[in-house]
C-alpha positions in Angstrom: 171.1 -89.2 97.3 170.4 -85.6 98.3 168.8 -83.4 95.7 170.0 -79.9 94.9 167.6 -77.4 96.3 166.1 -75.3 93.5 167.0 -71.7 93.4 164.4 -69.1 94.4 162.3 -68.2 91.4 161.9 -64.4 90.8 159.0 -63.5 88.5 158.0 -60.2 87.1 155.7 -58.2 89.5 152.8 -58.3 87.0 152.7 -62.1 87.2 153.8 -62.8 90.7 150.5 -62.7 92.5 148.7 -65.0 90.0 151.3 -67.7 89.6 153.7 -67.6 92.5 151.8 -70.2 94.4 151.9 -72.6 91.4 155.7 -72.1 91.0 156.3 -72.7 94.7 154.2 -75.8 94.4 156.3 -77.0 91.5 159.5 -76.3 93.4 158.1 -78.2 96.4 157.2 -81.2 94.3 160.7 -81.2 92.8 162.2 -81.1 96.3 159.9 -84.0 97.4 161.0 -86.1 94.4 157.9 -85.9 92.4 159.3 -84.8 89.0 156.2 -85.4 87.0 154.0 -83.2 89.1 156.7 -80.5 89.2 157.0 -80.6 85.4 153.2 -80.4 84.9 153.0 -77.4 87.2 155.9 -75.4 85.8 155.6 -76.2 82.1 152.8 -73.8 81.2 154.4 -71.0 83.2 157.8 -71.5 81.6 156.2 -71.6 78.1 154.5 -68.3 78.8 157.8 -66.7 79.9 160.3 -67.8 77.2 163.0 -65.4 78.5 162.9 -66.5 82.1 165.9 -68.9 82.5 165.1 -69.8 86.1 161.7 -71.2 85.1 163.3 -73.3 82.3 165.9 -74.6 84.6 163.2 -75.7 87.0 161.4 -77.4 84.1 164.5 -79.2 83.0 165.2 -80.4 86.5 161.6 -81.6 86.8 161.8 -83.5 83.4 165.1 -85.1 84.4 163.7 -86.3 87.7 160.6 -87.6 85.9 162.6 -89.5 83.3 161.0 -87.4 80.6 164.0 -87.2 78.2 162.0 -85.5 75.5 160.9 -82.8 77.9 164.5 -82.5 79.2 165.9 -82.1 75.7 163.3 -79.5 74.8 164.1 -77.5 77.9 167.8 -77.8 77.3 167.4 -76.6 73.7 165.5 -73.6 74.9 168.1 -72.7 77.5 171.0 -73.2 75.0 169.2 -70.8 72.6 168.3 -68.2 75.2 170.9 -68.6 77.9 174.0 -70.4 76.6 175.9 -69.7 79.7 173.7 -72.2 81.6 176.3 -75.0 81.8 173.9 -77.6 83.0 171.8 -77.2 79.8 174.6 -78.5 77.6 175.0 -81.5 79.9 171.3 -82.2 79.8 171.3 -82.0 76.0 174.1 -84.5 76.0 172.3 -86.8 78.4 169.2 -86.7 76.2 171.1 -87.6 73.0 173.0 -90.3 74.9 169.8 -92.0 76.1 168.4 -91.7 72.5 171.4 -93.8 71.3 173.1 -90.9 69.5 176.5 -91.2 71.2 178.4 -89.0 68.7 175.9 -86.2 69.1 176.0 -86.5 72.8 179.8 -86.2 72.8 179.6 -83.0 70.8 177.1 -81.5 73.3 179.3 -82.4 76.3 182.4 -81.1 74.5 180.7 -77.7 73.8 179.4 -77.6 77.4 183.0 -78.0 78.7 184.1 -75.2 76.3 181.4 -72.9 77.8 182.5 -73.8 81.3 186.1 -72.9 80.4 185.0 -69.3 79.9 184.3 -68.9 83.7 187.2 -68.3 86.1 185.3 -69.4 89.2 182.4 -71.8 89.4 180.4 -72.7 92.5 181.0 -76.3 93.8 177.7 -77.5 92.4 178.8 -76.5 88.9 182.3 -77.8 89.4 180.6 -81.2 90.0 178.5 -80.8 86.9 181.6 -80.0 84.8 183.3 -83.1 86.2 180.2 -85.2 85.4 180.2 -83.9 81.8 183.9 -84.5 81.4 183.5 -88.1 82.7 180.6 -88.7 80.4 182.6 -87.4 77.4 185.6 -89.6 78.3 183.3 -92.7 78.4 181.9 -91.9 75.0 185.3 -91.2 73.5 186.5 -94.5 74.8 183.5 -96.3 73.4 184.1 -94.5 70.0 187.7 -95.5 70.0 186.9 -99.2 70.7 184.3 -99.1 67.9 186.8 -97.6 65.5 189.5 -100.1 66.2 187.0 -103.0 66.1 185.6 -101.9 62.8 189.0 -101.4 61.3 190.1 -104.9 62.6 187.1 -106.4 60.9 188.2 -104.8 57.6 191.8 -106.1 58.0 193.3 -102.8 58.9 195.9 -102.9 61.6 199.0 -101.0 62.5 199.5 -99.2 59.1 201.9 -96.6 60.4 202.6 -94.5 63.5 201.0 -91.5 61.8 197.7 -93.5 61.2 197.8 -94.7 64.8 198.1 -91.1 66.0 195.2 -90.0 63.7 193.0 -92.5 65.5 194.0 -91.1 68.9 193.2 -87.6 67.6 189.8 -88.7 66.2 188.9 -90.4 69.4 189.9 -87.4 71.6 192.8 -89.2 73.2 195.3 -86.7 71.9 195.4 -83.1 70.7 196.8 -81.8 67.4 200.5 -80.8 68.0 201.9 -78.3 65.5 205.1 -76.3 65.1 205.0 -73.2 67.2 208.6 -71.9 67.3 209.2 -69.0 69.7 211.3 -66.9 67.4 211.0 -67.7 63.7 208.5 -69.8 61.6 209.2 -71.0 58.1 205.9 -71.9 56.5 205.3 -75.2 54.7 207.7 -77.5 56.5 206.3 -81.0 57.5 204.5 -81.0 60.8 206.4 -84.1 62.0 207.6 -84.8 65.5 210.4 -87.4 65.0 212.7 -88.3 62.1 214.2 -91.8 61.7 218.0 -92.4 61.8 218.0 -94.3 58.5 216.6 -91.2 56.7 220.0 -89.5 56.9 223.2 -90.8 55.3 225.4 -89.3 58.1 223.9 -91.0 61.1 225.9 -94.2 60.8 229.3 -92.5 61.0 228.3 -90.4 64.0 226.8 -93.4 65.9 230.0 -95.3 65.3 231.9 -92.4 67.0 229.7 -92.7 70.2 232.1 -94.7 72.3 235.0 -92.3 71.6 232.7 -89.3 72.4 231.6 -91.0 75.6 235.2 -91.6 76.6 236.0 -87.9 76.2 233.0 -87.1 78.3 234.0 -89.5 81.1 237.5 -88.0 81.1 236.1 -84.5 81.5 233.7 -85.5 84.3 236.5 -87.2 86.2 238.5 -83.9 86.1 235.6 -82.0 87.8 232.1 -80.8 87.2 232.1 -78.2 84.4 228.4 -78.3 83.7 226.3 -75.2 84.4 222.5 -74.7 84.5 221.1 -74.8 80.9 218.9 -71.8 81.5 220.7 -68.7 82.7 219.2 -65.2 83.4 220.3 -62.6 80.9 221.1 -59.2 82.1 219.9 -57.5 78.9 216.5 -59.3 78.7 213.5 -59.7 81.0 214.0 -62.6 83.4 211.6 -65.4 82.5 211.8 -68.2 85.1 210.9 -71.2 82.9 208.9 -73.3 85.4 211.6 -72.9 88.0 214.3 -74.1 85.7 216.3 -70.8 85.4 219.5 -71.4 87.2 218.4 -74.9 88.2 221.2 -77.4 88.0 218.7 -80.3 87.5 219.0 -79.4 83.8 222.5 -78.4 83.0 224.8 -78.2 80.0 228.4 -78.2 78.8 228.5 -76.0 75.7 231.2 -76.8 73.1 230.3 -73.8 71.0 229.7 -70.2 71.7 228.1 -67.8 69.2 228.2 -70.6 66.7 231.9 -71.3 67.0 233.9 -73.9 68.9 235.2 -72.9 72.3 239.0 -73.2 72.0 239.6 -74.4 75.5 237.1 -77.2 75.1 238.0 -78.1 71.5 241.3 -79.4 72.9 239.5 -81.6 75.4 236.9 -83.0 72.9 238.7 -83.5 69.6 236.8 -86.7 68.7 233.5 -85.1 69.5 234.1 -82.0 67.3 235.7 -84.1 64.5 232.5 -86.2 64.4 230.5 -83.0 63.8 232.6 -82.0 60.7 230.7 -84.4 58.4 227.2 -83.2 59.4 224.9 -80.7 57.8 225.0 -78.5 60.9 222.6 -75.6 61.1 224.7 -72.5 60.7 222.7 -69.4 61.6 224.6 -66.2 62.4 225.8 -66.2 66.0 223.1 -68.6 67.1 224.0 -71.9 65.6 225.3 -74.5 65.4 224.8 -75.4 69.0 226.8 -78.4 70.2 226.6 -79.3 73.8 226.3 -82.1 76.4 222.9 -81.9 78.2 222.6 -83.4 81.6 219.3 -84.2 83.3 219.6 -85.0 87.0 218.0 -88.1 88.7 214.2 -87.8 88.9 214.3 -84.4 87.0 211.9 -83.2 84.4 212.2 -80.6 81.6 208.8 -78.9 81.4 206.9 -78.7 78.1 208.2 -76.0 75.7 208.8 -75.0 72.1 212.2 -74.4 70.4 213.0 -71.1 68.7 213.2 -72.0 65.0 211.5 -74.7 62.9 214.1 -74.6 60.1 216.3 -77.0 62.0 216.1 -80.4 63.6 217.5 -81.2 67.1 219.6 -84.4 67.4 220.3 -86.3 70.7 223.2 -88.8 70.8 222.7 -90.6 74.1 225.9 -91.2 76.0 225.1 -91.9 79.6 221.6 -93.5 79.8 220.5 -95.0 83.1 217.2 -96.1 81.6 213.7 -95.0 82.7 214.0 -91.8 80.7 211.6 -90.5 78.1 211.4 -87.7 75.5 208.0 -86.6 74.4 207.5 -84.6 71.2 203.9 -83.8 70.3 201.9 -86.9 70.9 204.9 -89.3 70.5 207.5 -90.5 72.9 210.9 -92.1 72.5 213.4 -93.6 75.0 217.1 -92.9 74.8 219.5 -95.8 74.1 223.2 -95.5 74.1 224.6 -94.5 70.7 221.3 -94.4 68.9 220.4 -91.0 67.5 217.1 -89.4 68.3 216.1 -86.7 65.8 213.2 -84.4 66.3 211.5 -81.1 65.5 211.8 -79.0 68.7 209.4 -76.3 67.5 206.7 -78.8 68.4 205.9 -78.9 72.1 208.3 -81.3 73.8 209.4 -82.3 77.3 211.7 -84.9 78.9 211.9 -87.0 82.1 214.7 -88.9 83.8 213.0 -91.3 86.2 216.3 -93.1 87.0 218.4 -92.7 90.1 221.4 -91.5 88.2 222.1 -88.7 85.7 221.3 -88.8 82.0 223.7 -87.1 79.5 223.2 -86.7 75.8 225.2 -84.8 73.1 222.9 -82.3 71.5 223.4 -80.6 68.1 221.2 -79.1 65.4 221.1 -79.8 61.7 219.3 -78.0 58.9 215.7 -79.2 58.2 216.0 -81.6 55.3 213.0 -80.0 53.6 214.8 -76.7 53.1 216.5 -76.1 49.8 220.1 -74.8 49.7 218.8 -71.4 48.7 216.4 -71.3 51.6 219.1 -72.2 54.1 221.3 -69.4 52.7 218.4 -66.9 52.9 217.5 -67.9 56.6 221.2 -67.5 57.6 221.4 -64.1 55.9 218.1 -63.0 57.6 219.6 -63.7 61.0 222.8 -62.0 60.0 220.7 -58.9 59.5 218.7 -59.4 62.7 221.8 -60.0 64.8 223.9 -57.3 63.1 226.5 -59.9 62.2 
């Protein structure tokens, strides 16, 4: 294995004549693979120049090569205190803690080193390799920690308590990130930070699911008459054009809207009577000219909807799957669900979400929005009035 050539050490003029030869000898010993000699030569010089990062880097490299983990950790501590931008120092500190058997501390040093590295836009190849090494080391420690957690819980008789507890383990082990509501337009504080809601939590789901065959029949009839879907994302002439990951105007993600400005479209109401009748019994989210939104959403074969957040966290989005070829997934936060014909999927779209259709044919679901069940009647009325004001309705 080739060794990285040490950088040229620049010392203050007042010291150069007296110690340059010794520093060069230390660098030569390091290059020759004699870490112990390099360490012994450079240590007194580094200690007499506490602010000289290059000398301490040389000392750390020498200690690492010599297998002197105590010396390596001391040099790393000094560099972190005096030159925290030295990305290698964080990795060396992690290495020292790992060898000492303190895996949790080692993980914290690798993690902080990666945070330091994220502050730099461009890194030389050697430091890119070091960042990769630290990331791999952290991943190994996190995997070991996860295994130890689950083994310890199993020994105590703790198994699959709930999906939320399982997710908490993934978060603790670094396998997942905290996913919270981040609506793009309006945030109502205090609502549960919850990705999915179950069908049996709502009294209206059974009736709607029973209507799924009739709704699907109306959809098939409409499709047989011609393609009336349009790209879901359309450029607005009165707003800046934001091309959402190439999806603006892209027919891979298309829709057939049954409502416009919160009201049914008369022409389509005549073609989808069973669909709209099924909506009558639901607690639809009614907000000014914005909601309810009732539409069929089509995702083309092999298409993906990129990660994004919805506009308002005071509502839940509902999918009634109608044409489901399989091999499709909806991710909300850290959880995923597959679509099955006639089985509602209910989720908070203000949490980051994305969808895939890996099948060879299109997927179509009926989408509508309902009020968030945690909102009181007074709060729903107030939110609707607020957007009446905003929209000038």
